NUKOL-871635 format. One record per residue (C-alpha): z negated, x negated, y; residue in three letters. Coordinates in steps of 0.1 Angstrom, whole numbers, plus 5000, padded with zeros to 4 digits. Each point is the difference from the previous one (the first is absolute). Last residue first. Layout:
<<Z X Y> 'Ala'>
...
***
This chain:
<<1904 8288 1921> 'Ala'>
<<5018 4969 5007> 'Glu'>
<<5032 4999 4980> 'Tyr'>
<<5008 4980 4970> 'Cys'>
<<5035 4999 4986> 'Val'>
<<5008 4993 4964> 'Asn'>
<<5029 5027 4996> 'Pro'>
<<5025 5008 5026> 'Leu'>
<<4995 5037 5014> 'Asp'>
<<4983 4990 5030> 'Lys'>
<<5031 4980 5012> 'Phe'>
<<5017 5034 5007> 'Gln'>
<<4989 4999 5037> 'Gly'>
<<5029 4985 5016> 'Pro'>
<<5028 4996 4974> 'Ala'>
<<4997 4974 4977> 'Ile'>
<<5035 4987 4983> 'Glu'>
<<4990 4979 4971> 'Ile'>
<<5019 4968 4995> 'Lys'>
<<5001 4985 4964> 'Val'>
<<5023 4969 5000> 'Glu'>
<<4987 4992 4963> 'Arg'>
<<5001 4963 5008> 'Ser'>
<<4977 5004 5029> 'Leu'>
<<4974 5016 4982> 'Leu'>
<<5003 4977 4972> 'Asp'>
<<4999 4969 5025> 'Lys'>
<<4969 5015 5016> 'Ile'>
<<4980 5005 4969> 'Val'>
<<5009 4963 4989> 'Lys'>
<<4990 4987 5033> 'Lys'>
<<4968 5019 5001> 'Asp'>
<<4989 4989 4965> 'Asn'>
<<4977 5021 4977> 'Trp'>
<<4986 4999 4966> 'Pro'>
<<4965 5020 5000> 'Ile'>
<<4969 4980 4999> 'Met'>
<<4977 5026 4992> 'Glu'>
<<4961 5004 5010> 'Thr'>
<<5008 5029 5027> 'Gly'>
<<5034 4992 5013> 'Ile'>
<<5008 4959 5005> 'Ala'>
<<5038 4993 5004> 'Ile'>
<<5018 4977 4981> 'Val'>
<<5024 4971 5003> 'Glu'>
<<4993 4987 5036> 'Glu'>
<<5031 4986 5017> 'Ala'>
<<4988 5012 5036> 'Gly'>
<<4973 5026 4995> 'Lys'>
<<4989 5013 5035> 'Gly'>
<<5031 5006 5018> 'Ala'>
<<5035 5019 4997> 'Val'>
<<5018 4991 5033> 'Ile'>
<<5033 5025 5006> 'Val'>
<<5021 4984 5027> 'Val'>
<<5028 5021 5016> 'Asp'>
<<5036 4990 5005> 'Gly'>
<<5017 5028 4984> 'Lys'>
<<4973 5028 4995> 'Lys'>
<<4970 5000 4980> 'Ala'>
<<4983 5037 4997> 'Tyr'>
<<5006 4999 4961> 'Thr'>
<<4992 4967 4993> 'Leu'>
<<4964 5007 5016> 'Ala'>
<<4997 5033 4982> 'Leu'>
<<5008 4978 4964> 'Arg'>
<<4972 4976 5008> 'Ile'>
<<4974 5027 5006> 'Ala'>
<<5013 5016 4969> 'Glu'>
<<4996 4969 4983> 'Arg'>
<<4965 4993 5013> 'Arg'>
<<4989 5035 4990> 'Asp'>
<<4973 5010 5022> 'Leu'>
<<5021 5011 5031> 'Ile'>
<<4986 5002 5034> 'Lys'>
<<5027 5004 5027> 'Trp'>
<<5007 4990 5037> 'Phe'>
<<5033 5002 5022> 'Asn'>
<<4984 5034 5010> 'Glu'>
<<4990 5017 4969> 'Gly'>
<<4967 4990 5003> 'Glu'>
<<4987 4997 5035> 'Lys'>
<<4999 4965 5014> 'Arg'>
<<4969 4982 5011> 'Pro'>
<<4999 4974 4972> 'Ile'>
<<4968 4979 4996> 'Gly'>
<<4982 5029 4983> 'Lys'>
<<5029 5001 4978> 'Ser'>
<<4988 4970 4979> 'Val'>
<<4967 5017 4991> 'Asp'>
<<5017 5033 4990> 'Gln'>
<<5024 4979 4976> 'Ile'>
<<4968 4984 4984> 'Ile'>
<<4983 5034 4998> 'Thr'>
<<5031 5014 4983> 'Trp'>
<<5000 4974 4974> 'Gln'>
<<4964 5004 4991> 'Asp'>
<<4988 4966 4988> 'Glu'>
<<5003 4989 4964> 'Thr'>
<<5029 4973 5007> 'Tyr'>
<<5017 5013 5030> 'Pro'>
<<5027 4973 4997> 'Asp'>
<<5026 5012 5027> 'Asp'>
<<5007 5034 5004> 'Asn'>
<<5017 5016 5028> 'Thr'>
<<5006 5002 5037> 'Leu'>
<<5035 5006 5011> 'Val'>
<<5006 4989 5037> 'Ile'>
<<5029 5003 5021> 'Met'>
<<5007 4986 5033> 'Asp'>
<<4979 4970 4991> 'Ala'>
<<4986 4976 5023> 'Tyr'>
<<4968 5012 5017> 'Glu'>
<<4993 5024 4972> 'Asn'>
<<5001 4973 4974> 'Val'>
<<4971 4982 5018> 'Thr'>
<<4981 5030 5005> 'Ala'>
<<5001 5009 4965> 'Gly'>
<<4989 4966 4988> 'Met'>
<<4974 5002 5025> 'Lys'>
<<4986 5032 4985> 'Pro'>
<<4998 4982 4967> 'Arg'>
<<4984 4968 5009> 'Lys'>
<<4966 5014 5002> 'Gly'>
<<5004 5011 4962> 'Lys'>
<<4999 4964 4987> 'Asp'>
<<5005 5002 4963> 'Arg'>
<<4977 5025 4980> 'Gly'>
<<5025 5008 4970> 'Gly'>
<<5030 5012 5028> 'Gly'>
<<5026 4978 5013> 'Thr'>
<<5018 5015 5029> 'Ala'>
<<5035 5017 5004> 'Gly'>
<<5035 4992 5012> 'Phe'>
<<5034 5014 5006> 'Val'>
<<5016 4991 5034> 'Val'>
<<5033 5011 5016> 'Ile'>
<<5013 4980 5028> 'Ile'>
<<5025 5017 5022> 'Lys'>
<<5032 4995 5016> 'Asn'>
<<5017 5010 5032> 'Glu'>
<<4979 4973 5017> 'Glu'>
<<5019 4968 4982> 'Pro'>
<<4972 4984 4975> 'Leu'>
<<4993 4963 5006> 'Gln'>
<<4966 5005 5016> 'Arg'>
<<4991 5026 4975> 'Lys'>
<<5007 4980 4968> 'Phe'>
<<4975 4974 5007> 'Leu'>
<<4976 5023 5017> 'Arg'>
<<4996 5021 4969> 'Cys'>
<<4995 4969 4976> 'Ile'>
<<4976 4984 5024> 'Asn'>
<<4981 5030 5009> 'Glu'>
<<4993 5009 4962> 'Leu'>
<<4989 4968 4996> 'Ala'>
<<4975 5000 5026> 'Glu'>
<<4989 5037 4990> 'Pro'>
<<4992 4990 4964> 'Val'>
<<5022 5008 4970> 'His'>
<<5032 4984 5005> 'Ala'>
<<5018 4991 4967> 'Tyr'>
<<5033 5007 5012> 'Asp'>
<<5033 5016 4987> 'Val'>
<<5027 5006 5025> 'Val'>
<<5028 5025 5001> 'Val'>
<<5027 4994 5024> 'Thr'>
<<5026 5028 5007> 'Tyr'>
<<5038 5008 4989> 'Ser'>
<<4992 4996 4962> 'Gln'>
<<5018 4972 4980> 'Gly'>
<<4974 4996 4974> 'Val'>
<<4976 4980 5023> 'Asp'>
<<4964 4996 4998> 'Val'>
<<4986 4975 5027> 'Ile'>
<<4969 4981 4992> 'Glu'>
<<4978 4992 5028> 'Ser'>
<<4974 4988 4974> 'Arg'>
<<5005 5020 4967> 'Gly'>
<<5014 4969 4981> 'Pro'>
<<4997 4968 5020> 'Val'>
<<5025 4984 5021> 'Gly'>
<<5035 4982 4998> 'Met'>
<<4987 4966 4999> 'Phe'>
<<5032 4978 4999> 'Lys'>
<<5003 4991 5039> 'Ala'>
<<4962 4998 5003> 'Leu'>
<<4997 4971 4973> 'Ala'>
<<5027 4980 5016> 'Asn'>
<<4981 5002 5034> 'Lys'>
<<4966 4993 4983> 'Val'>
<<5016 4969 4984> 'Ile'>
<<5013 4989 5033> 'Gln'>
<<4963 5003 5013> 'Leu'>
<<4985 4974 4981> 'Asn'>
<<4975 5005 4971> 'Ile'>
<<4969 4978 5001> 'Gly'>
<<4975 5025 4985> 'Gln'>
<<4987 5011 5033> 'Gly'>
<<5037 5007 5011> 'Val'>
<<4999 5024 4969> 'Val'>
<<4973 5021 5015> 'Cys'>
<<5012 5002 5035> 'Ala'>
<<5036 5012 4989> 'Thr'>
<<4983 5025 4977> 'Ala'>
<<4978 5013 5030> 'Ala'>
<<5033 4997 5023> 'Leu'>
<<5023 5021 4977> 'Val'>
<<4974 5025 4997> 'Asn'>
<<4994 4999 5041> 'Tyr'>
<<5036 5008 5000> 'Val'>
<<5000 5026 4975> 'Asn'>
<<4976 5020 5025> 'Phe'>
<<5026 4996 5029> 'Asp'>
<<5025 5018 4979> 'Gly'>
<<5027 4995 4975> 'Pro'>
<<5000 4976 4969> 'Leu'>
<<5032 4982 4994> 'Asn'>
<<4987 4971 5021> 'Ser'>
<<5022 4976 5019> 'Lys'>
<<4986 4967 5011> 'Val'>
<<5002 4975 5028> 'Glu'>
<<4980 4968 4993> 'Val'>
<<4975 4980 5021> 'Gln'>
<<4979 4970 4990> 'Glu'>
<<4975 4977 5017> 'Asn'>
<<4972 5025 5004> 'Pro'>
<<5011 5033 4983> 'Ile'>
<<5027 5023 5014> 'Ser'>
<<5019 5025 4979> 'Ile'>
<<5031 5012 5020> 'Thr'>
<<5009 5036 4996> 'Phe'>
<<5028 5023 4985> 'Thr'>
<<4990 5035 4986> 'Ser'>
<<5009 5024 4972> 'Gly'>
<<5022 5027 4991> 'Ser'>
<<4998 5024 5029> 'Pro'>
<<4996 4971 5024> 'Ser'>
<<4975 4982 5021> 'Tyr'>
<<5004 4968 5019> 'Gln'>
<<4968 4976 5004> 'Ile'>
<<5004 4972 5024> 'Asn'>
<<4969 4981 4985> 'Leu'>
<<4977 5005 4970> 'Ala'>
<<4969 4980 4994> 'Lys'>
<<4980 4975 4978> 'Cys'>
<<4974 4981 5012> 'Thr'>
<<4987 5026 5027> 'Gly'>
<<5020 5025 5023> 'Arg'>
<<5018 5032 4994> 'Thr'>
<<4989 5000 4965> 'Gly'>
<<4986 4971 4975> 'Tyr'>
<<4968 4982 4996> 'Thr'>
<<4996 4968 4976> 'Ile'>
<<4967 4987 4994> 'Lys'>
<<4996 4971 4978> 'Lys'>
<<4970 4986 4981> 'Asp'>
<<4984 5033 5001> 'Ala'>
<<4964 5010 5014> 'Val'>
<<4996 5039 5006> 'Tyr'>
<<4997 5013 5040> 'Arg'>
<<5037 5006 4999> 'Asn'>
<<4999 5030 4979> 'Phe'>
<<4979 5023 5023> 'Lys'>
<<5017 4982 5031> 'Glu'>
<<5033 5018 4990> 'Tyr'>
<<4987 5034 5001> 'His'>
<<5023 5013 5028> 'Gly'>
<<5032 4987 4982> 'Asp'>
<<5020 4977 5020> 'Asp'>
<<4988 4966 4986> 'Ile'>
<<5012 5011 4965> 'Asn'>
<<4981 4976 4978> 'Met'>
<<5009 4976 4974> 'Val'>
<<4971 4979 4983> 'Ser'>
<<5004 4971 4981> 'Ile'>
<<4980 4979 4975> 'Lys'>
<<5017 4968 4994> 'Pro'>
<<5015 4992 4965> 'Thr'>
<<5004 4962 4990> 'Asn'>
<<4976 5002 4972> 'Ile'>
<<4984 5034 4998> 'Lys'>
<<4969 5012 5018> 'Arg'>
<<4975 5025 4986> 'Lys'>
<<4991 5028 5020> 'Ser'>
<<4975 5000 5028> 'Val'>
<<5024 4993 5029> 'Asn'>
<<5026 5024 4989> 'Leu'>
<<4978 5028 4988> 'Ser'>
<<4993 5010 5040> 'Glu'>
<<5037 5007 5003> 'Phe'>
<<4999 5024 4972> 'Leu'>
<<4967 5017 5012> 'Lys'>
<<5019 5009 5031> 'Ala'>
<<5014 5029 4985> 'Lys'>
<<4966 5013 4992> 'Thr'>
<<4988 4994 5033> 'Asn'>
<<5027 5018 5015> 'Ile'>
<<4996 5032 4977> 'Tyr'>
<<4961 4998 5009> 'Ala'>
<<5010 4998 5039> 'Glu'>
<<5022 5031 4995> 'Leu'>
<<4973 5021 4983> 'Gly'>
<<4983 5009 4967> 'Gly'>
<<5026 4978 4976> 'His'>
<<5013 5034 4983> 'Tyr'>
<<4998 5021 5032> 'Glu'>
<<5022 4974 5019> 'Ile'>
<<5026 4999 4971> 'His'>
<<5026 4990 5027> 'Asp'>
<<4999 4999 5038> 'Arg'>
<<5018 4968 5015> 'Ser'>
<<5000 4963 4992> 'Ile'>
<<5028 4976 5000> 'Asn'>
<<5018 4975 4976> 'Thr'>
<<4971 4978 4989> 'Ile'>
<<5010 4969 4979> 'Val'>
<<4975 4978 4978> 'Ala'>
<<5012 4969 4987> 'Thr'>
<<4984 4979 4970> 'Asp'>
<<4984 5027 4981> 'Phe'>
<<4977 4994 4969> 'Asn'>
<<5002 5032 4979> 'Ile'>
<<4965 5001 4983> 'Gly'>
<<4991 5035 5016> 'Trp'>
<<5032 5016 5010> 'Ile'>
<<4992 5036 4986> 'Arg'>
<<4965 4996 5016> 'Asn'>
<<4997 5038 5010> 'Gln'>
<<5000 4990 5038> 'Leu'>
<<5030 4977 5000> 'Ile'>
<<5020 5023 4975> 'Ala'>
<<4993 5029 5023> 'His'>
<<5012 4979 5031> 'Ser'>
<<5033 4996 4984> 'Ser'>
<<5015 4964 4991> 'Val'>
<<5037 4996 4995> 'Glu'>
<<5003 4968 4979> 'Leu'>
<<5022 4971 5004> 'Val'>
<<4997 4974 4970> 'Ala'>
<<5017 4967 5005> 'Tyr'>
<<5007 4972 4977> 'Glu'>
<<5010 5021 4970> 'Val'>
<<5005 4979 4969> 'Gly'>
<<5004 5029 4975> 'Asn'>
<<4967 4995 4984> 'Lys'>
<<4981 5000 5034> 'Val'>
<<5021 5031 5009> 'Met'>
<<4986 5017 4968> 'Glu'>
<<4964 4989 5009> 'Ser'>
<<5005 5017 5035> 'Leu'>
<<5012 5032 4981> 'Ile'>
<<4971 5000 4978> 'Lys'>
<<4973 4994 5029> 'Gln'>
<<5015 5027 5020> 'Met'>
<<5004 5024 4970> 'Phe'>
<<4964 4993 4990> 'Phe'>
<<4988 5004 5037> 'Pro'>
<<5013 5033 5007> 'Gly'>
<<5034 5002 5019> 'Gln'>
<<5005 4995 5037> 'Thr'>
<<5024 5026 5015> 'Thr'>
<<4991 5027 4975> 'Ile'>
<<5027 5029 4997> 'Lys'>
<<5002 4991 4966> 'Ser'>
<<5040 4998 4999> 'Lys'>
<<5002 4963 5009> 'Asn'>
<<5038 4992 4992> 'Ser'>
<<5011 4968 4983> 'Trp'>
<<5009 4963 5005> 'Lys'>
<<5006 4971 4977> 'Lys'>
<<5015 4970 5014> 'Asp'>
<<4967 4983 5009> 'Gly'>
<<4972 5027 4993> 'Val'>
<<5008 5027 5024> 'Gln'>
<<4984 5034 5007> 'Phe'>
<<5012 5031 5021> 'Asn'>
<<4989 5032 5018> 'Ile'>
<<4966 4996 5014> 'Thr'>
<<5002 4963 4997> 'Thr'>
<<4997 4970 4977> 'Thr'>
<<5019 4968 5001> 'Met'>
<<5009 4967 4981> 'Gly'>
<<5021 4973 5014> 'Val'>
<<5020 4968 4989> 'Lys'>
<<5007 4979 5031> 'Lys'>
<<5036 4991 5008> 'Gly'>
<<4996 5005 5039> 'Ala'>
<<5021 5032 4996> 'Glu'>
<<4972 5010 4974> 'Glu'>
<<4974 4996 5027> 'Leu'>
<<5020 5020 5026> 'Ile'>
<<5005 5026 4974> 'Ala'>
<<4964 5002 4991> 'Ala'>
<<4987 5001 5036> 'Ile'>
<<5022 5027 5006> 'Leu'>
<<4989 5019 4973> 'Asn'>
<<4963 4995 5007> 'Val'>
<<5008 5013 5038> 'Thr'>
<<5016 5031 4988> 'Ser'>
<<4973 5010 4976> 'Thr'>
<<4973 4994 5029> 'Lys'>
<<5017 5017 5028> 'Gly'>
<<4973 5022 5012> 'Asn'>
<<4962 5002 4997> 'Thr'>
<<4996 4963 4995> 'Gly'>
<<4997 4975 4972> 'Thr'>
<<5023 4973 4987> 'Val'>
<<4983 4972 4974> 'Gly'>
<<5018 4968 4994> 'Ile'>
<<4988 4983 4967> 'Val'>
<<5014 4963 4993> 'Lys'>
<<4994 5000 4962> 'Leu'>
<<4980 4980 4975> 'Lys'>
<<4966 5013 5011> 'Asn'>
<<5015 5035 5002> 'Ala'>
<<5000 4999 4959> 'Pro'>
<<4962 5006 5000> 'Phe'>
<<4998 4996 4962> 'Gly'>
<<5013 5031 4990> 'Tyr'>
<<4969 5014 4981> 'Arg'>
<<4977 4983 5029> 'Val'>
<<5019 5015 5026> 'Ala'>
<<4999 5035 4984> 'Ala'>
<<4962 4999 4992> 'Thr'>
<<4995 4991 5036> 'Met'>
<<5021 5031 5012> 'Ala'>
<<4983 5021 4975> 'Leu'>
<<4967 4991 5013> 'Leu'>
<<5011 5002 5038> 'Lys'>
<<5011 5036 4991> 'His'>
<<4965 5008 4986> 'Tyr'>
<<4985 4986 5031> 'Met'>
<<5020 5025 5022> 'Leu'>
<<4988 5030 4979> 'Arg'>
<<4967 4988 5004> 'Leu'>
<<5003 4995 5036> 'Pro'>
<<5015 5036 5003> 'Asn'>
<<5036 4997 5018> 'Thr'>
<<5018 5019 4974> 'Asp'>
<<4974 5028 4998> 'Ser'>
<<4975 5000 4971> 'Leu'>
<<4996 5028 4975> 'Ala'>
<<5035 5007 4986> 'Asn'>
<<5012 4964 4997> 'Arg'>
<<4966 4983 4992> 'Leu'>
<<4997 5030 4973> 'Phe'>
<<5033 4992 4985> 'Gln'>
<<4992 4963 4996> 'Ile'>
<<4966 5008 4984> 'Met'>
***
């Protein structure tokens, strides 16, 4: 019966969604609704969720709170931390209820959860009583799955809608934290909450006097009746927003800005998010999770604006398959084309979709002729190797799309893979191939248009 549902019904079919809800109800009952004994913070949005969850957890710990956490890349229950190797942002209901139960058993006070739109639609978080909802931003992602941008936004907004209809806990207000600079802010502001905290260039929690550097930024965080100058080790304006989202969230929990400042000084970032890979090479190599146009623009712009004119940006990237939002693929190509001096288009997670078709879809946004600072290589390792081969002193190589993920999804298999490990292996071998003009066609794993 279960296999029939999987094969015969689409992911968004009402019968299948009801099946997911029944599973979630069973899981919640099985573990005794543990979220009712925790202060639960949910972070949703298109970009920045993982970084924001980790920032919130770090600040809460600096304040002396015991914390649990679930994200795309890591889990935490008090002092115990481990990696998420599943490629799933918000786990299934039995896992979620079990880990929340473990948090209760270990005396955790705060559970900080990364919440995907898939998890909301599929009822994976049914029975989890959220007290604070945080939205990072909205951009194009998973649009085809949800049936349009409006449906995608409305799904995200259900997290905020749940605040006013869920069970209240003693001395725990329902709080919504919103990015006032995001174009879809009002879609989230329409829902009732005990406290509404906004952040951005204006609003309740804002950043003033921002100074950027390659290693981070310094700025003043300002809230009513309090200001503090902070140093963040996270580079880029997008990370300023992540810091503000986390700050606005913890301010709602009564934590002062001096604790925020102390936590930020210690926080060195999240694996696979703007992460520098350095084994002593003369150029910069960056691993980042960017897999939508806006995120690609953020990471490319970050390094482009600090790069001398004589140096180049080389970008290795691809697009996810398996029925994911195909409409964003040409836009991803166009975004990278705007910033990159050299492009290597490759595999990301094709799943069961034709790999060459995905690459062709992305290349529609790239007006360059193949062979003129633009290559298409299916084998991701070979693509990275080519980028490293071309890189010269002072250049920047950005390997985007997978971040700290531990597997690559090809067909129905999850094959062990980690961009950072592959890069380190290639750099440590110090293999440099001299490529004369016109000779590149002799290298393996290269795809050319017919």
